[in-house]
C-alpha distance (Angstrom), angle and dihedral (degrees) to the residues before:
residue distance angle dihedral
X1 . . .
X2 3.79 . .
X3 3.75 118.2 .
X4 3.82 111.7 -110.8
X5 3.79 91.8 -136.8
X6 3.80 93.1 57.7
X7 3.84 89.8 47.3
X8 3.83 90.5 51.7
X9 3.76 89.6 47.2
X10 3.81 91.7 52.2
X11 3.78 93.4 46.7
X12 3.81 91.0 49.1
X13 3.76 93.6 50.4
X14 3.81 94.0 40.7
X15 3.79 89.2 80.6
X16 3.77 94.4 48.4
X17 3.83 97.3 95.1
X18 3.77 91.2 51.5
X19 3.79 92.5 49.7
X20 3.82 91.4 48.1
X21 3.79 92.5 50.4
X22 3.78 91.1 45.7
X23 3.81 92.7 48.1
X24 3.82 91.0 47.7
X25 3.83 90.1 53.3
X26 3.83 90.9 50.9
X27 3.82 91.6 46.0
X28 3.81 92.0 52.6
X29 3.83 93.2 42.7
X30 3.78 92.5 55.6
X31 3.80 98.4 52.2
X32 3.81 103.0 -77.3
X33 3.76 123.4 -120.8
X34 3.80 93.7 -20.1
X35 3.83 94.8 61.4
X36 3.83 111.5 123.3
X37 3.82 118.4 -126.9
X38 3.73 123.4 -143.2
X39 3.87 118.5 -122.1
X40 3.82 88.8 -111.2
X41 3.77 91.2 54.2
X42 3.84 92.4 47.1
X43 3.83 89.6 49.9
X44 3.77 90.0 49.9
X45 3.84 92.7 49.8
X46 3.83 90.2 48.4
X47 3.81 89.7 49.2
X48 3.79 93.9 49.6
X49 3.82 95.0 46.9
X50 3.81 98.1 42.6
X51 3.76 113.0 24.0
X52 3.78 103.3 33.5
X53 3.85 92.8 59.5
X54 3.81 91.0 47.9
X55 3.77 93.0 50.5
X56 3.84 91.0 46.0
X57 3.77 91.2 51.3
X58 3.80 92.8 48.9
X59 3.79 90.5 49.6
X60 3.81 90.9 50.4
X61 3.80 96.6 50.0
X62 3.80 97.1 79.6
X63 3.80 90.7 48.7
X64 3.78 92.4 50.4
X65 3.79 90.9 48.9
X66 3.80 91.2 54.7
X67 3.82 93.4 51.0
X68 3.81 106.9 82.4
X69 3.77 103.4 -165.3
X70 3.83 110.7 160.8
X71 3.81 131.6 -173.7
X72 3.80 94.0 -108.8
X73 3.83 91.0 53.1
X74 3.77 90.3 51.2
X75 3.79 90.7 51.1
X76 3.82 91.0 52.9
X77 3.79 91.3 48.1
X78 3.83 91.8 48.7
X79 3.78 91.2 49.6
X80 3.79 91.1 49.9
X81 3.84 91.7 47.6
X82 3.84 91.0 50.0
X83 3.82 92.1 50.6
X84 3.84 93.4 -114.7
X85 3.81 90.1 116.3
X86 3.76 130.4 40.9
X87 3.79 116.3 -115.6
X88 3.79 92.2 -121.3
X89 3.84 91.3 51.4
X90 3.79 90.8 48.8
X91 3.83 90.4 53.0
X92 3.78 89.0 52.4
X93 3.79 91.3 55.1
X94 3.80 96.3 44.9
X95 3.79 126.5 73.1
X96 3.77 119.7 -105.1
X97 3.84 92.6 -102.9
X98 3.83 89.9 69.1
X99 3.76 95.1 51.9
X100 3.76 116.4 107.3
X101 3.74 131.5 -175.9
């Protein structure tokens, strides 16, 4: 059974060549590397590359603090996924918050 995360990853990057080609066409159509940018555009680019990631990280911190994934829990999950440990036994070793129906 294929992992859903790897499938999502593949679907997400499946469109990458199309986006790269499309972006390259737009880049060349607008004057290439020598195209001048307005001050508003430069401010917008700076904002997107510096402040958006900072805001995103700050918003993610409370969520990451609430998720209590520890090394021993990961080991139990890996053993269950590899078939080394029965599902019922894994549920006994994991806290209730990791149980799913």
